[in-house]
C-alpha positions in Angstrom: 83.4 170.0 85.0 85.6 167.3 84.0 84.3 164.2 85.4 85.3 160.5 85.6 81.6 159.2 84.9 79.9 156.0 85.3 76.2 155.9 84.9 73.8 155.5 87.9 70.6 154.6 88.4 69.4 156.2 91.8 70.0 159.4 93.1 71.7 160.6 96.3 75.5 161.5 96.6 78.5 162.0 99.1 80.8 165.3 98.2 84.0 165.0 100.1 86.8 167.7 100.1 90.1 168.6 101.9 88.0 170.4 104.6 84.6 168.4 104.0 83.2 171.2 101.7 83.6 173.5 98.4 84.7 176.8 98.7 84.3 179.7 96.3 87.4 181.5 95.2 87.2 185.3 96.6 88.2 188.2 94.1 89.1 191.5 95.2 86.5 194.0 93.8 87.3 195.8 90.5 90.3 193.4 90.3 91.1 191.2 87.6 90.7 187.7 88.3 93.9 186.0 89.1 95.0 183.0 86.7 94.0 179.9 88.8 96.5 177.0 88.8 94.8 173.9 88.0 95.9 171.1 91.0 97.2 168.1 89.7 95.9 166.1 92.7 92.3 165.4 93.7 91.0 167.7 95.9 87.1 166.4 96.0 85.3 162.9 95.5 81.7 162.2 94.9 80.1 158.9 94.7 76.3 158.7 93.5 74.4 157.1 95.0 75.2 156.7 98.5 73.1 154.0 99.4 71.5 151.1 97.1 68.9 148.1 97.6 69.9 145.5 94.9 68.3 142.2 94.4 70.5 139.2 94.1 72.4 138.8 90.6 71.5 142.6 89.7 74.3 144.6 88.2 74.7 148.3 88.0 77.0 151.0 87.6 78.1 153.7 90.0 78.8 157.5 89.2 82.0 158.7 90.8 83.4 162.3 90.0 86.7 163.8 90.8 87.6 167.5 91.3 89.6 169.6 89.7 89.6 168.3 86.1 93.3 167.8 86.1 93.3 165.6 89.1 95.6 162.6 87.6 94.7 160.2 90.4 93.8 156.8 89.4 90.1 156.0 90.5 90.1 152.7 92.8 87.0 150.9 93.5 86.9 148.3 96.2 84.3 146.3 98.4 84.1 145.6 102.0 82.7 142.1 101.2 82.8 140.7 97.6 80.7 137.8 98.6 77.9 140.0 99.1 78.7 142.8 96.5 81.5 142.7 94.0 82.7 146.2 92.4 84.7 146.3 89.1 87.4 148.8 88.2 85.0 150.9 86.3 82.3 151.1 89.1 80.2 148.0 87.7 78.3 146.7 90.9 77.0 143.1 90.9 74.8 142.0 94.1 76.0 137.8 94.9 74.4 137.2 97.8 72.0 138.7 100.7 73.8 141.2 103.0 75.2 144.3 103.2 78.4 145.7 101.6 80.3 149.2 101.6 81.9 150.1 98.4 84.6 152.5 98.4 86.1 154.7 95.6 89.7 156.3 96.2 91.3 159.1 94.1 94.8 159.5 95.8 94.1 159.9 99.6 90.5 160.8 99.3 87.8 158.5 99.5 83.7 158.1 99.1 81.5 155.3 100.1 78.4 153.6 99.0 76.5 151.1 101.2 74.9 148.3 99.1 72.2 146.3 100.8 71.7 143.0 98.6 68.2 141.5 99.2 65.8 142.6 102.0 65.2 140.2 105.0 61.9 138.7 105.6 60.1 139.4 108.8 59.5 136.9 111.6 55.7 136.1 112.6 55.6 136.7 116.2 52.1 135.7 116.7 48.9 134.4 115.2 45.3 134.2 117.2 41.7 134.3 116.9 40.5 137.5 118.6 37.0 137.4 120.2 35.2 138.1 116.9 36.7 134.9 115.3 38.9 136.9 113.2 42.9 136.0 112.8 45.3 138.5 114.3 48.8 138.3 112.7 51.7 140.0 114.4 55.6 140.0 112.9 58.7 141.9 113.7 59.9 144.9 111.9 62.7 144.6 109.1 65.1 147.4 109.0 65.0 149.3 105.7 61.7 147.9 104.7 58.9 150.3 103.3 56.1 148.2 104.2 54.7 144.6 104.3 52.4 142.4 102.4 50.0 140.0 104.1 48.9 137.0 101.8 46.9 134.0 102.7 45.8 130.4 101.2 43.6 127.6 102.0 46.5 124.6 101.9 50.0 124.0 101.0 48.7 123.2 97.3 47.2 126.6 97.1 48.9 130.0 95.7 49.5 132.5 98.0 47.0 135.3 97.6 47.9 139.0 98.5 45.3 140.5 100.8 47.0 143.6 102.4 49.5 145.9 102.0 50.7 148.1 105.1 53.3 150.1 106.9 52.6 148.7 110.7 53.8 145.1 112.2 50.2 143.6 112.8 46.9 142.8 110.9 43.4 141.6 111.7 42.0 139.3 108.9 38.2 141.0 109.1 37.1 139.4 105.7 37.4 135.8 106.0 35.5 133.1 108.0 36.6 129.8 107.1 35.5 126.2 108.1 39.0 125.0 107.3 42.2 126.7 108.5 44.0 129.5 106.7 47.5 129.9 106.5 48.9 133.3 106.3 52.3 134.8 105.3 54.0 138.2 105.5 56.7 139.3 103.2 58.6 143.0 103.3 59.4 145.1 100.5 61.6 147.9 99.6 60.6 150.7 96.9 63.0 151.9 94.5 61.5 153.8 92.2 59.7 157.0 93.1 57.7 155.1 95.6 56.1 153.2 93.0 55.3 149.4 93.7 56.7 147.9 90.2 59.2 145.5 88.7 62.2 147.7 90.7 60.6 146.9 94.3 62.7 144.3 96.4 60.8 141.5 98.0 61.6 139.3 100.9 60.9 135.7 101.1 57.5 134.7 102.7 57.7 134.6 106.6 54.8 131.8 107.2 52.8 131.3 110.2 53.8 128.2 112.1 50.2 126.9 112.3 47.1 127.3 110.2 44.3 129.4 112.2 40.9 127.9 112.3 37.6 129.6 112.8 36.0 128.8 115.8 33.0 126.2 115.0 29.3 127.9 115.7 28.9 127.9 119.3 25.9 125.9 120.8 23.7 126.7 123.8 24.7 123.9 125.6 27.9 121.4 125.3 27.1 118.1 124.6 30.2 115.4 125.3 30.6 113.7 121.7 30.8 109.9 121.5 34.4 108.4 121.0 35.3 108.1 117.6 35.6 104.9 116.0 39.0 104.5 114.7 39.2 102.5 111.0 42.7 102.5 110.0 46.2 104.1 109.6 47.5 103.6 106.3 51.0 104.7 105.0 50.2 106.4 101.2 52.0 105.7 98.2 52.4 109.7 97.7 54.0 110.1 101.3 52.4 110.6 104.4 50.0 108.3 106.8 46.3 108.7 106.3 44.2 108.1 109.4 40.3 107.3 108.9 37.6 107.6 111.6 33.8 107.5 111.9 32.3 110.7 112.1 30.3 111.5 115.5 26.9 113.0 115.7 27.2 116.5 117.2 30.7 117.0 117.5 32.2 120.3 116.1 35.6 119.0 115.0 38.3 116.2 115.6 41.4 116.3 117.3 44.3 114.0 115.6 46.8 112.8 118.3 50.3 111.0 117.5 51.9 108.8 119.9 55.4 110.3 121.1 57.0 107.7 123.2 54.6 107.0 126.0 52.4 110.1 125.7 50.1 111.3 123.0 51.1 114.5 121.3 47.8 116.5 119.4 49.2 117.3 115.9 46.2 118.8 114.1 42.5 119.9 114.6 40.0 118.9 112.0 36.5 121.0 111.9 33.4 120.0 111.2 31.3 117.2 112.3 31.5 115.0 109.2 35.3 115.3 108.8 36.7 111.5 109.0 40.1 111.7 107.9 43.5 113.4 108.1 46.9 112.8 106.4 49.8 113.3 108.4 52.7 114.3 106.1 55.5 114.9 108.7 56.9 111.3 108.9 59.8 109.5 108.3 60.6 106.6 106.0 61.1 103.3 108.1 59.1 104.6 110.9 55.8 103.1 112.6 53.4 105.5 113.8 50.5 105.4 116.1 47.5 107.5 116.2 44.2 108.2 117.7 41.0 110.6 117.4 39.3 112.8 120.0 36.0 114.4 119.2 35.4 118.1 120.5 32.2 120.1 120.8 31.6 123.6 122.1 28.5 125.2 123.7 27.5 127.2 126.8 31.0 128.9 126.7 32.5 125.2 127.3 34.7 122.6 124.9 34.0 119.0 125.6 36.2 116.3 124.4 35.3 112.8 123.8 37.2 109.9 125.2 39.9 108.3 123.3 41.0 105.0 121.8 44.4 104.7 123.9 45.3 101.7 121.6 45.4 103.7 118.6 46.0 102.7 115.2 49.1 102.3 113.5 51.0 102.4 110.1 54.7 102.0 109.2 56.1 104.3 106.6 58.0 102.2 104.0 61.4 102.9 102.9 61.8 103.9 99.6 62.9 101.0 97.3 66.5 101.3 97.1 67.5 102.5 93.4 69.8 99.4 91.6 73.2 99.6 92.4 75.4 99.6 89.2 79.1 99.7 89.9 81.6 99.4 86.7 84.2 97.3 86.1 87.5 99.2 87.1 90.2 99.9 84.4 93.0 97.4 84.7 96.4 98.8 84.8 99.5 96.3 84.2 100.8 93.5 85.9 104.8 94.1 87.0 107.5 91.8 88.5 108.6 93.1 91.8 111.1 90.3 91.8 111.3 86.7 91.5 108.7 86.0 94.1 106.2 88.8 93.7 103.7 90.5 90.9 102.0 93.8 91.5 98.5 94.2 89.6 97.1 98.0 89.3 93.8 99.7 88.3 92.0 102.7 88.4 89.7 103.7 91.2 85.8 103.5 90.7 83.7 106.1 92.1 81.8 105.0 95.4 83.6 101.6 95.6 84.5 100.8 99.2 87.1 98.1 98.1 88.2 95.5 95.6 88.1 91.5 95.3 91.3 90.3 93.8 91.0 87.4 91.5 93.8 85.2 90.1 94.0 82.2 87.6 96.9 80.8 85.7 95.6 80.3 82.2 92.8 82.0 80.1 90.8 78.4 80.0 90.7 78.4 84.2 88.2 80.0 86.4 88.8 83.0 88.6 89.7 82.6 91.9 89.5 85.0 94.4 92.9 85.3 96.3 92.3 88.7 98.6 90.4 91.5 99.3 91.6 95.2 99.5 89.7 97.6 101.7 89.3 101.2 100.6 88.0 102.9 97.3 91.3 104.7 96.9 93.5 101.8 96.6 94.9 101.0 93.4 97.3 98.0 93.5 97.8 94.8 95.1 101.1 92.7 95.5 100.7 89.0 95.0 103.6 87.1 97.0 102.5 83.7 96.4 103.8 83.0 93.0 106.4 81.1 91.2 109.3 82.5 89.3 108.7 82.2 85.6 105.0 81.2 85.7 102.5 83.5 84.0 99.6 84.6 86.0 96.3 86.6 85.1 94.4 88.9 87.3 91.1 90.6 87.4 89.5 93.1 89.9 86.0 93.3 90.9 84.9 96.5 93.0 82.3 96.3 95.8 80.1 98.7 98.0 77.6 98.8 100.7 73.9 99.7 99.9 71.2 99.0 102.5 73.5 97.3 104.8 74.4 94.5 102.3 77.6 94.3 100.1 77.0 94.9 96.3 79.5 93.6 94.0 80.2 95.6 90.4 81.5 94.2 87.5 84.8 92.8 86.3 87.0 92.4 82.9 86.6 88.8 82.7 89.9 88.6 80.1 91.9 90.2 82.7 95.7 91.3 82.7 98.6 88.7 82.7 102.4 88.9 83.9 105.0 86.5 85.1 107.3 87.1 88.4 111.1 87.7 87.1 114.3 88.2 89.1 115.0 92.0 89.4 116.7 94.1 86.9 119.9 94.4 88.5 121.1 98.0 89.4 124.3 98.7 87.4 127.2 100.4 89.7 129.8 101.0 86.8 132.4 100.0 84.3 135.8 100.8 84.6 138.9 100.2 82.9 141.6 98.1 85.0 144.2 97.8 82.3 144.7 99.1 79.1 143.1 95.7 77.8 140.6 94.8 80.4 137.2 96.2 81.7 135.7 95.4 85.3 131.8 95.4 85.3 129.9 95.7 89.0 126.4 95.6 89.9 124.3 95.3 93.0 123.1 91.8 94.0 119.7 90.7 92.9 117.4 88.9 95.7 116.9 85.3 94.7 119.3 85.1 91.6 121.2 82.1 90.8 123.5 83.8 88.7 123.9 86.7 86.1 124.1 87.1 82.4 126.4 89.6 80.9 125.7 91.5 77.6 128.0 93.7 75.7 128.2 96.2 72.4 130.5 98.4 71.1 128.6 101.0 69.8 125.3 102.6 71.9 122.9 102.0 68.8 124.0 98.5 68.4 121.8 95.5 70.0 123.1 93.5 73.1 125.2 90.5 72.3 125.2 87.9 75.0 128.7 87.6 76.5 129.0 85.5 79.4 127.6 84.3 82.7 128.6 84.6 86.2 127.2 81.9 88.4 126.2 82.6 92.1 124.0 85.1 93.1 126.4 87.0 95.5 128.9 87.2 92.7 128.6 91.0 91.7 131.4 92.1 89.3 133.0 90.5 85.9 136.2 91.1 84.1 136.5 91.2 80.7 139.9 90.7 79.4 141.2 90.7 75.9 139.8 94.0 74.7 141.3 96.6 72.4 142.8 99.8 74.0 141.0 102.8 72.9 137.7 101.3 72.2 134.6 102.0 74.1 132.6 99.1 75.4 128.9 99.1 76.7 127.9 96.2 79.1 124.2 95.6 80.7 123.3 92.4 83.0 120.6 90.3 83.8 119.8 88.1 86.6 118.8 84.5 86.3 117.1 82.1 88.7 117.0 78.3 88.1 113.4 77.0 88.3 113.0 73.1 87.6 116.0 72.7 85.6 115.3 76.1 83.6 116.8 79.4 83.7 114.3 82.1 84.4 116.1 85.5 83.1 114.6 88.7 84.3 115.0 92.2 82.8 118.1 94.3 82.1 118.9 98.0 81.8 119.1 99.0 78.4 121.1 102.0 78.8 124.1 100.0 80.1 127.2 101.2 81.5 130.4 102.0 79.6 134.3 102.2 79.8 137.3 102.5 77.7 140.5 100.8 78.3 143.4 103.2 77.7 147.1 102.9 77.5 148.4 104.6 80.7 148.8 108.2 80.2 152.3 109.5 79.6 153.9 111.5 82.8 155.8 114.2 80.4 154.9 117.5 82.4 157.9 118.1 85.0 155.8 119.9 87.8 158.9 120.5 90.0 162.5 119.4 90.1 165.7 119.7 92.3 169.1 118.4 92.1 172.0 118.3 94.7 175.7 117.3 93.9 177.4 114.2 95.5 181.1 112.9 95.3 181.3 109.8 93.0 184.6 109.0 94.5 182.7 107.8 97.7 181.9 104.3 96.1 179.9 102.8 99.0 177.6 106.2 99.7 177.1 106.4 95.7 175.8 102.8 95.5 173.4 103.7 98.6 172.3 106.8 96.9 171.7 104.7 93.5 169.6 102.0 95.5 167.6 104.7 97.0 166.6 106.6 93.8 165.8 103.5 91.9 163.4 102.2 95.1 161.5 105.3 94.9 161.5 105.8 91.2 158.2 105.4 89.5 156.3 105.9 92.5 152.8 107.7 91.7 151.2 109.4 94.7 147.4 110.1 94.1 145.6 113.6 95.2 145.2 113.1 98.9 147.7 110.5 99.5 151.0 110.7 101.7 154.2 109.3 100.9 156.5 108.1 103.3 160.1 107.9 102.4 161.1 105.2 105.2 157.7 103.2 104.1 158.7 103.4 100.5 162.6 102.2 101.2 162.3 100.0 104.3 165.1 98.8 106.3 168.3 99.0 104.8 169.5 95.5 104.4 172.4 94.2 102.5 170.2 92.0 100.3 168.7 95.2 99.0 172.2 96.4 97.8 172.9 98.8 100.6 176.7 99.5 101.6 178.2 100.9 104.8 178.7 104.5 104.6 178.9 107.5 106.9 176.0 108.7 109.0 175.6 111.5 111.8 175.3 109.8 115.1 174.7 113.4 117.0 176.8 116.3 117.9 180.3 116.0 115.6 179.9 112.1 115.5 179.9 109.9 112.8 179.5 106.2 112.0 179.6 103.5 109.3 175.8 102.0 108.5 174.2 100.5 105.9 172.5 102.9 103.8 174.6 106.0 104.8 174.0 108.9 102.8 170.6 108.4 101.6 169.5 111.7 103.8 170.8 113.1 100.5 167.7 111.6 98.4 165.4 112.5 101.2 166.6 116.2 101.5 166.6 116.7 97.6 162.8 115.4 97.4 162.2 117.7 100.2 163.3 120.4 98.1 161.1 119.2 95.2 158.3 119.0 97.4 158.8 122.6 98.7 159.0 123.8 94.9 155.4 121.8 94.4 153.6 123.6 97.1 152.3 120.2 98.5 151.8 119.5 101.9 155.0 118.7 104.2 153.7 116.2 106.8 156.8 115.3 108.3 160.8 116.7 108.3 163.5 116.9 110.6 166.9 119.0 110.3 170.5 117.0 110.6 172.4 117.1 113.8 175.2 118.2 111.7 175.3 120.8 108.6 175.4 119.3 105.1 177.2 120.7 102.0 174.9 119.5 99.7 171.6 122.0 100.2 171.3 125.4 101.9 171.1 125.5 105.5 167.5 125.0 106.7 166.4 122.9 103.8 167.8 119.3 104.6 166.0 116.3 105.8 167.2 113.8 108.0 166.0 110.4 108.1 166.9 107.3 110.4 164.7 104.1 110.0 162.3 103.5 112.8 162.9 107.2 114.1 163.0 109.9 111.8 161.0 110.2 108.4 160.4 112.4 105.8 156.5 112.5 104.5 154.6 114.5 102.0 150.9 115.0 101.2 149.8 115.4 97.5 147.4 118.6 98.2 147.1 119.0 94.4 144.2 117.7 92.2 146.7 115.6 89.8 148.7 112.3 90.1 152.5 112.6 90.9 155.0 110.4 89.7 158.1 110.3 91.3 161.3 110.4 89.3 164.6 110.1 91.0 168.2 109.2 89.6 171.6 109.8 89.7 174.4 110.9 87.4 177.9 112.1 87.1 177.9 113.7 90.5 174.3 115.0 90.4 171.1 113.4 92.3 167.9 114.7 90.8 164.3 114.6 91.7 161.3 115.1 89.9 157.7 115.4 90.1 156.0 114.6 87.0 152.1 115.0 85.9 150.2 113.8 83.0 148.5 117.2 83.0 150.3 120.2 81.5 150.4 122.3 84.8 152.7 124.1 86.9 152.7 124.5 90.7 152.2 128.2 91.9 155.1 130.8 92.5 156.9 129.7 95.5 159.0 132.0 97.7 161.3 129.9 100.1 163.4 132.1 102.8 165.5 131.0 105.4 166.3 133.4 108.5 169.0 133.0 111.3 168.4 133.9 115.0 170.2 132.9 117.8 171.5 129.2 116.7 168.0 129.0 114.7 167.4 128.8 111.1 163.7 129.2 110.2 162.5 128.0 106.9 159.3 129.6 105.1 157.7 129.2 101.9 155.0 131.4 101.0 152.7 131.9 97.8 151.6 135.2 96.6 152.8 136.7 100.2 150.9 133.9 102.5 153.2 131.7 104.3 151.8 128.2 104.1 154.6 126.0 105.7 157.2 126.7 108.5 160.2 124.6 109.7 163.1 125.1 112.2 166.8 124.0 112.4 169.4 123.4 114.8 172.9 122.3 114.1 
């Protein structure tokens, strides 16, 4: 049989199958046995042993076997409580803590288990008495799984336990001892693990000790005599711990009962046998507590027990508290002093174990004495900000930890050298540098609190050192314009704030990375993004003049991405001083009139068509009241100052520069860009229906603009 074997220490097994048992194969009489196909999945699994008792820390291996030999399922081990008992992938079992865990081996859908008990519980002593024959009778509770119990005894706490009896029942009478002093008893449970032999493999529980010692009865007198009241000598705290009570022995006493005051009443705490006994040590005491004791003698006789009177004043002793160990608190490791602005310094340090807080000391020179300026509570604190400083002045700091011990503050060591720093104006936050012309750069920064002004530094290489360039007076001024620069050269800038203190400038830090900009000549608008032209009659002198004035006015206008261009806003009101002449305009219906600027609707219409071809947004467009001959129906744009306007929005990612001019009867409007790009292919269609012309613009079959015209 092929098995997945892990060695085992103990016997016992579980065998599981698909039906719960192994079934033999049946063969027909006289027939050749059929060739049996080997299953490729597990049909049975066995784990040995099925129950274990282990001591804490023990390690063994379990055996698990899987049938048939051809089974290929992986064997998986698991524990119901790994804190009690852990199991490895190879079946190695490690007992961790007392308790019970179930270990499971799994192959495919089949499982087998083993219950593991780690350690064995101790019995509980349920009673200890003295019978009529003056023998101690001990009883205890049964322990599940135990094979038996062993009783031990000793004369005192200082003596070792002596084994006196091994048994399987849960009570025992000590018939072999009669002691004048108290005997202490204890019981242990055990579990045999090796063929019922008590050897190194046996598991033992802890000792279950009786609560009080058992004392043999003093010899019985024929007649009991009340003993005299013992004279209390003293109660004294011992250096070794506990309180020793002393008294004078009483003639005729069988023994003594020791009492300790509990509030306003007395409580018996011990019995001392023997007439000559004269002391007892109470070890159940607490340091710093005062205890009061008294003693009564007792005598037995004639079946009676007589007690002496008791000194109700008693004798007292105070158990001293142990001398506190010397408290040593190391000095914290100092960090650094950093300026948080012109009027504050922050000092840092490392935490000190068990510290409850820190004292902050300051001085202004190494020759001065340290001055306590603040206390920081909380041992986890690691910084303090001093806001009572003068800008530009050096301050020294040191830190001293403290803690509370026995109700008093104890102060630790400190670094007498300290660390230093000075408050300076904060480092300005640079906002940026930008070229504002081919020969100038503007540098900007955020205002610094308390600054009297700013120093500007410049360099032309990132690896160069900063060179002072200029200063700006006034803390609220946060820009500087550097002129006279060379176009095409990159310039680096940084800024430091300064504060005037007693006639001197205290300069703060600066950002050594800085900001940079390169002044460049304006980019050439050489790319024709879109263009459209219309025809005019040069013989119409006034109209031609108006076209020329309008073209020159809009020519060169740059429309940035997201901006909207307004034809009327750019041209303004048409007046003679601008060069406009009277020319024909449409007045509605078929009417006409002469008006300044007449004819410039052709410039707006030409620009409208250029905007259509550029695929930019059309913000406002109006048709004429009559048809015009210079552009297709539905593609004109009528304007009238204060009433009708033409507007387009630059919806591209590029600056658009407008170029407009007239020449030899042709008016042209172009949109130019510095980038070599083209708009998407635009399709313009105009349809007519019932007197209305509908213009649609589409890109890739998607209509993105529609407008209607009626003439």
